[in-house]
N, C-alpha and C positions, 0 to 999 in steps of 0.2 A: 528406237534407239534413244529417244528422248521422252521427257514428259512425266507427269505424275498425276495422281487423282486430285480433284477438288470436289467440293460439296455442291457445285453448281448443277443445275438441271442438265445442261449439255454434257457435262462430264459424267453424270449419272447415266445418261443415255449411252454414252460411249462405253461405260463399264458394263452395262447390260449387253451391248453389242459384242464386247469382248467375251463375256461369259457364253453368249449364244454361239459365237464362233468356235470357242474351245470345245463346247459340248458337241457341236456338229462334227469337228474333227475326231473327237473321241468315239463317235457313234459308228464310224466306218470309213471306208475307202472310196475313192472316186475312180471309175474306169476311164482311162484316157482313150479317146477315139482313135482308131486307125485311119490313116489317110486313104481315101477311096480312089485316088488317082495320083498321077505324078505331079511334082512341084518343081517349078523352075526357080532357082534361087536368084531373084532379081530385086527383092525388097517389097514388091507391091502386094503379094499374097492375093492375087485376083483369080487364081485357078478355081475350077469347080470343086476340087478336093478341099480347099479352104472354106468355100461357101457352105459346105455341109457340116462345118464345125462351129458350134456356138462359142462366142467369146466368154472368157471367165469373168465372174462377178468381182470387180475390184472395189476396194475400200480405201478411203484416205487413211494412211498410217500417220502422217505428219503434215502440217503442224497441229491439226485437230483430229484426233482419232474418230473415225466415223463421220467426219464433216463432209460438206458438199464437194464433189469432184468438179473442179472448175473447167477442165478441158476434157473433151470426149476422148476416151482411151479404150482400145479394144486389143486384147491379147488372146491369141488362140494357140493351142498346143495339140500336136498330133505326132504320129510315128508310123514307120513302116518296118521292114525286116532289119534295116541297117542303121537307121538314124532316128533321133528325136528332132522334131521340127518345132520352131517357135515363130509366130508371126505377131508383130506389133503394128497397129495402126494408131498413130499418136497425132490426132488432129490438134490444131492450135489456132485460136482466134487471132493471134498476133504472130504470124510466121517469122517476122523480122526479129522477134524476141527469142527464137530458138537458139540456145547456146551450143555452138559447135566450135570449140576453142582450139582443138588440136587434131593433127593427123598422125601423131606419134604413137606407135604400137606400145601397148601396156602402160599408157599414161592417161590418167583421168585429170583433166585440167579445168574442172568446174563445168563440164558439159552436161546437157541433158543426157539421160541414160535409160537403157532398157536392161534390167537386171534379171538373171536367171540363176536360181540356186537349186542344185540337185543333190539331195542326200541319197546317193545311189545305193548304199548299203542299208539305208533306212535304219541307221543306228542312233538317230537323234543326237549325234555328237559331232560328226564330220560331214562335210559337203564340198562340192565344187561349184564355184561361182563363175558365170560367164556374163560379161557386160559388153554392150556395144553402144555407140553414140550415133548422132545423126550423120556423121561422116564415115561411119563404118569402122571406127577404131575398135580393135579387139583387146579386151582385158580379161585374163583368166587368173583365178586365185583359188587357193585351197583354204577351207575353213576347218578349224578344229576347236575342241574344248567348248562345243556348243556356242561358239562366238562370244565367249565370256573372257574379258581381258584382265580379270582380277588375279591377284596372287602371283604376278610376274608373268602370266601367260601372254603369248603373242598369237592370238587366234586366227589372224588373217595372214597368209603367206602370199605376198604380192609377186614373188619371183617364180612361182610355179607356172608351167606352160604345158599345153597339150595341143591336139589337133582338132580343129573345128572350122566352120566357115560362116561368113556373114555377108549380107548384101543390104544396103540401105538406099533410101531416096528421100530428098527434100523437095516438097512442092509448095504451091501456094496454100494448100490445105493443112500442111504440117509435115511430119516426117514419118517414114515407114521403114520397117526392118523385117528381115527374115534371118533366122539363125538355124544352122544345121549342126548338130552334135552327134558324131558317130558313136554307136554303142561300144566300139573298140577303145574309145577314150574314157570309158566309165567302167569301174569295177562294180559288179552287182551279183546278187544271188538269184538263181532260178530254182523255184520250188514247183515241181510239176510243170505246168504250162504258164505259170504266173511269175511275174517280177513285180515287187512292190518297192517303190522309191518315195522319198519325200520331195516335195516341190514347192518352191516359192518363186513367183514372178512379180515384177514391179516396174513402174514407170517413175522416173524422177524428172521434175521440171525445175531446172536450176534457178531461173530468175525469180520464181515464186517460192523456192525451197519447199516444194510439195512432193510427197512420195505416196503413190498408190500401190497397194499390194494385193495379191491373192496368195494365200487366204487372208482373212482379216486378222492382223497381228497388232495388238495394242503396244504402244511404245513404252513398255514397262521394264525393259532390260536394256543394257548396253548392246548396241548392234542388233536390236530386236528384229529389224527387217531382213536380216540374213541368218536368223537363228534356226539351226536345223530342227530343234525340238518343237518348233512352232510350224513346221512345214506340213502341208497337206499330203497325206498318203495317197499315192496314185498307183493304179494297177495297169500293167502292160501284159499282154498275152501273146504267145507265139514268137517271142523274141529269140529264144534259144541260146545255146552256148556260143561264146566267142573266144577265139584264140588269136588275137592280133599279133602281127609281127612287123616291127619297124626296124630297119637297118639303116644306120646313119654313119657313113664314113666321112672323114674330113681330111682336107689337105691344108697345111699351114706352112708359110714361109715368111722369113723376116730377118731383121738385123737388130742385134743388141749392142749398144755402145756404152761401156762403163769406164769411168775415170775416177781414180782415187785422188782426192785433193789434199790429203794430209801428207805430211812430210815423210819420206822424200816424194816429190811429185814425179809421177811417171807418165808415159804416153797413154792415151786412152786405149782400152782393149775393145776390139770389135769381134763379135761372134755372129756368124750366120746361122740362122735357125731353119731347119727343114724337118717336117714331122708329118707322119700319117697316123691317124687314129680311127677308132671305130666305137660307136655306141649301138647296142642292140636292145630292143624291148620286145619281149615275147610273153604272151598270155599263157601261162602254164595251165590255168583253168580260167573259168569265167570271172573268178574273183581273186586270182593270185597271179601277180606279174613278176617276171624276172627281168632285171636290167643288168646288162653287161657293159663294161667299158674297157678299152685298151688304149694306152697312151693318152689318158684323159688330159684335155686342155681346156683352160678357162680364159682364153685370151680376150674374149668379148665381154667379160664381166665388168660391171661398173666399179670404179675405184671407191675405196672406203672414204667416208668423211673423216678428216683429221679431227682429233679431239685433244683437249688440254686436260691433264689429270691434276686436280688440285687436292686430291686425297692420298692416303697411303694405301688405297685398295686398287685392285686391278680394274681396268676399263673393259667393257663388254662391246664386241663388234659382231654384228649379225652375219649370218651365212647368206651369200648371194649366188653361189655357184649352182648351175642348173641341175647337174646330176644329183645333187643332194636335196633337191626340192620335191621330187616326186614322192607323194604320200609321206612327206617329212613329219607330219603330225603323228604317224605311227611311232616314231622314235622319240617323242617328247616325254621327258621325265623332269619336269620343272620343279625346283625345290625352293621357290620364293625369289622375288626380285629377279635378277638375271641368272640365278643359280640353276645349273643343269647337270644331271648325271652324265648325259651325253650331249656334246656340242660338236656337230660335224665339222666346224671350222678348225678343230684340232687336227683334222686329217689333211695332210698335204699342204699345210701352211705353217710357217713359223709364228712365234708369238708377235713378231713385227709385221706379219701379214705378207711375207715373201713366199712365193710359190715354190713348192718342192715337187719333183717329178713323180706323178702317179703312173705306175706301170700298168696296173690293171685293177679291176674291182668288179664285184657282183653284189646285187641287192635283190631280195625277194620281199615283196610287200603285198598285203591283201588280207584275206580271211580264210581260215581253215576251221570249218564247223562254226562254233560260237566264238572262236578266238580271232582277234585282230593280231596279225603277225608281221614283224619286220626283222629281217636278217640282212646284215651288211658286212662285207669283208673287202678291204682295200689294201693293196700292196704299194708302198711308197719306196722309191729308189733312194739310195744313198746320195747325198749332195751336200756341198758346203761344209765338209767335215763331219756331217751327221751320218750315223749308220742307217741302213735301210730298215724299214719296219713294216709289220703287218698290223693293221688296225681292224678290229671287229666289234660288232654290236648285235645283240639279240634283244628284241622287245616283244612281249606278249601281253594281251589285255582282253578281258571279256566282260560282258554285262552280267550283273547280278542284281537280285532283289527287284529291280524295275529298269525301265529303259533308260533312265538317267543316272544309273549307278554302275560302277565297274571296278574290277580288281585287276592287278597285273604285276609284272616283274620285268627286270632288265639286267643284262650282263654286258659289260664292255671289257675289252682286253687289248693290250698293246704289247707286241713282242718285237724286239730289235734283232738285227743280225749279229750283234755282239753279246746276245744272251740276256738282255734286260727284259723283264716281264712285269707289266702292271695290270692289275685286275680290279674292277669295281662292279658292284651289283647292288640291287635294291628291289624293294617291293612297295606297292602303293595301292591305295583304295580311295575311290571317290564315291561317296554315298549321298544320294538325294534323300534326306531324312523325312522331309515334309515340305510341301509348298516350294518356295524358292530357297530353302535352307539346305546347304551342302556341307559335308564334313570330308576333309581330305586327310588321310593318314599316310605317312611316308617314312621309310627306313632305308638307309643305304650304308654300304661299307666299302672301303678301298684297301688293297694290299699292293704296295709298290716295291720294286726291286731294291730301292735304296732306303727303305724304312728302317728305323731303329726299333727297339722293343717298344711295344705299345699295347694297351688293353683293347679289348673288343669295343668298349665304349669310346675310346679315343680314336678308333678307326671309323667311327660311325657318324652319320647324320640322322637325326630324327626330327620329324616335323608334324605338327597338328594345326590344321587350318579350318576354321569355321566361318562360313560366309552366308549372307543373305543376298542372292543375286537379284536385286530389284532396284529400279529407279523410282518406284512408286512409293512415296512416303519414306519410311525408315529403311536404310540399308546398313549393313555392317560387315566387317572383316576382323576376325580375332585370330591371332597366330602365335604359336610358341614353337621354337626350334632350337636345336643344339647341334653344333658341328664340332667334332673332336679335333684334337691337335694333329692327329695323323690322318685325318680324312682329306684326301686329295685325289679326286677322280681325274686321272691324266687325260682321259678323252672327254672330260666334262669342263665345267666352269664354276668356280667359286670366287666371288669378289673378295671375301674375307674368310679367315679361318679361325678355329679354336675359340668359338663364341657361343653364348646363349642369347637368343633374341626373343623379345616380347613385343608384339606389335598389335595395334588396333586402329581401325578406321571406321568412324560412324558418319553416315550421311543422311540428309533429309532433303527431299526434292518435291517440288510441286509446280504445276502449270497454271499460271494466272489466266483469267478470262480476258481476251482481247489485249490491246496495247501492243507495244513493240517487243516486249519480252515474251518468249515462248516457254522458258523454264528457269526457275531459280534452284540452286542447290547449295547447301551448306555442308562443310566438312570439318571434322575434328580428328586429327591424326596424331598418334603417339607411337614412338619407336624407342626401344631401349636395348642396347647391346652390352652384354657383360662378358668379361674375360673369364674363361673357365678356370684358369690357374688360381686366381685369388678372389674372384667374384667382384672385382672392381668394375666400375662403369667405363666402357670403352668409348661409346657414343650414345647420344640421346637426342631426340627431336620431339618437339611439341609444335603442331601446326594447326592454325585456324585459317580456313579457306572458304571463299565464296566464289561461285561461278554463275554466269548468266549466259543463256542462249538467247539470241535475238532472232526474231522473224526475219528471214532473208539469208540466214546462214552464218552471221557473225557471232563471235564468242569472246567473252571477257572473263578473266580470272584474277583474283587478288589473294595473296597468302601472306600471313604473318608467321614467321618461323622463329622459334627459340631453340638454339642448337648448343649442345655441349660436346666437347671433344677432349679426351685424355690421351695425350701422346706419351708413349713409353720410350720414344727415341726421337732424335732430330728429324723433322720433316723438311726436306730441301726442295725448293722449287727451281733454283738456279744457284750458281756459285755466289751470287750476291744477294739472294733472298731465301730465308729459311725461318722456321719456327722451332724454338727449343722445346725439349720435352717438358710437359706440364699439363695443367688443366685449364680449359678455356670455355667461357660461356658468353653468349651474346645473341641479340636479335638481328633479323634481317627481313626485308620485305621483297616479295616477288610479285610482279604484275605481268600479265600476258594479255595480248589482244590479237585476234585473228579476224581479218576482214573476209567478207563473203567470198569463198573460193571461186564462185561463178562470175565474179566481176572482171572486167577487162583489166583493171588495176587492182590487184589483191596482194595478199601477203600477211605477215604477222610481225609483232614486235614484242620484245622482252626487256623489262627493267628489273634489275636485281641489285639491291643496295643494302649495306649493313655491315655488321662485324664479321670477321673471319679470324678465328683463333685470337691472337692478341693484336690483330690489325683490322683493316677495313677492306671491303670489296666493293667495286663498282662495275656493273656490267650493263651495257646497253646494246641490244642486238636488234637490227633492222633487217627484215627479209622481204623486200618488195618484189613483186613479179608483174610483168607487163605482157599481156596477151596481144601481141602486135597483130597477129592474124592466126588463122588455123594452121598456117605453115611456119610460124615463128613465135616462140615464147622466150623472153629474156627474164632471168631471175638472178638476183644478187643478194649477198648477205655481207654485212660487216658487223662484227661483234667487237665492240670496244670493251676491253676487260683489263682492269687494273687492280692490283693488290698493293696496299700501303701498310708499312709497319713503322709508324713514326718513332716508336721507342728505340728502334735500331737504325733509323734513317735508311730503310730499305724500301725498294719498290720492285714489283714484278709485272712486266707487260705480257699479256697473253692474248693479244688480238688475233682474230681469225677472219680472213676475207675469202669469199667465194663468188665466182661468177659462172653461171650456167646458161648455155644457149641450146635450145632444143629446136631443131628445124626439120621439116618434113616437106618434100615435094609432093608426095601423095602417100597412100597407105603402104607403099612398097619401099620407098627410098627415104630414109631419115638419118639424122646425125645428131650427136650429143657431144657438146664440148664443155668441159668442166675444168675450171682453174681454181686453185686454192693456195693460200699462203698462211702458214702457221708461224706467228711471231715468236712464240715461246720456243719452238723447235728450230726456228730460223730455216724453215723448209718450204720450198715452192714445189707444187705438183700440178701437172697438166694431164688430162686424159681426153682423147678425142676418139669417138667411135662412130663409124659410118656403117650403116647396114642397108643392103639391098635385098629385098625379099622377092625372089622370083615367083615363089608360091609358098604355101604353108609347108614347111619342112625343107625348103631349098633357100639357103641364105649365104650371102657373101659379106664378109666383115673386113673393114680396114680399121686398124687400131694403132693409135700413137700414144705412147706413155712417156712422160718425162718427170724426173724428180731431181731437184737441185738442193743441196745443202748450202745455205748462204750464211755460214758461220762467220764469226769475227776474224779479221785478219791478224795473223801473227806478225812478229817483228820483221819477218822476211816476206811479208805480203802473201802468205800462203793461207788458203782457206781450209779449215778442218772439215772433213766430210767426204762426200762423193757425189758424182753426177751420173745419173742413169738415163738412157734414152733407148726407146724400143719402137720399132715399126713392124707391124705384122699384118699379113693378109691371110684370111682363113675362109675356106669354102666348105660348107657341109650340105649333104644331099641325103634326104631321107627316102628310102625305098620301102614300099609296102607290097611284098610279093603276093 
């Protein structure tokens, strides 16, 4: 994930090791051994079945590729008819230095870690990642886009979950782990008696910031240690077809209390909630999965972070709901920055983030022949004066030319009960031209019920994106895009419209020998947005940036930005602060520091100062976190954010404060309390989620939500806004007949 080449002898040796590793992978596949006997999942891996399996040869990935492995590490992999098994024996000369910072499910808190990456379709593009820590915390994630984050991609989906098991132990010798992943949690292709998957395993030692991997992967790309195209091909035999069936009913009860505080003030309204729902997952084939949902509920989903919008463009909020996470990468059609032809958050949520009732839905994901396929259809009930609607998406994609190139297409549609129909569609190609150079070509169109007359060009988005995916020496991204005035994918997301964009980003990185710095990287970024109507400049940015990775995990970044904005209408922040239409240019400086995430006291800080339009901006954000123990972590954030416009005597305060408490009694019972206050919106929000995990797939949730509008008092001492409070209890139980 880090590093670059240098001309030193050690780095030359590392380069030769990288070449040898790549050639070894290209030469063939590795037969995974079958377990010769039973395994008890207790963490120790001391059964005779494990003794018959040789440990995999590990290589230091970071901080020095091919360097000396400082702590004895053994990772073994085997399988039987139903499961993949992984055993890690992680010896440590200083057991007191083992970082075991949290017991909270799906949270990495700077802990030591055992990582497993499985490219189950062996497509060199997508994978599933399973991570455990010395305390047996389970983290499961989905990887897409070959773990490459450039061009607006979000290649790691941290909200994905599936079924698997873990057992760990900490002793005076180190820590030990066993992981069991059922084949029913993986999609894969069976050809004859053989299944070929890609595999990466690794150990991370937090206090040393050292990562060991199998196979040997040089840190020449972003997220290189989880990159599917660098995985070792492994062969399994006699696994056979799987048709898993998971049935998950849920019961929910609660109370909603809403009070309007605007005039006239009425009594609070109280509504009792009682609901029954059902989720079903069924394997239609070995590599094609059907998901069904009835009366879908997302009560346990974490609240959104509040944001302050200081631009005239829309803000992007990520998807967090579990039903939409399964193989979500299949539905990706990313059109640069946060642009998307399909954004599942548009289904069952208003633009303000308020939930709409989802009556039922179905989704099919997986592979049909050479094609990756995703089909989704959701029925949303009428609510809050909105008509009911049916939302659908179809995505197909297949490899061409080579294992790192693909072409595909997508169609989305929305139809409401009052006859409104919106349709969007597009085609794309990702071509690995040579080495680390990739070319992305995209075209999309939209037709909406309320569109006026428009040409095919004005209904379309076109994009060309050339990149060199490398942290080794020179890297670059060059992009040209045009979005027409009538292009608006109603089930997608576009931050701005009716523009032509020209973007470039050039980087150069290297890894020095020794010292406290592990990598330097320089950046030169340019962005230009033109209005299609008259060709005038809407926005422009020139950025000079320098970043430093320190040994131990800390990171520092400084950027000098020169920004130009041309407003064609008034930009209003509040009743008392605004920017008139006109052209504005000025510099600002951005500094960022992140302390080692494995430290007991960690966190980051941001300082952003300089011009904003015809005024000034000052932002100082401090986000410290304190690992009190493995059972309690406190983190807080205060962002001091001020805008000044001296020429008009105006000021805008946009402070945001957050407090998060993560507590866990053990790996079954944990709680998350999240408080935040947005000064600009004058809104307070609280979210408390308690989860008790009886076993994998059997969970009890207690959820408390509160939102208070704390607006200014009127002459009659009435606050404008509303107050919402909600208490919910939810139980879900997964059956596997």
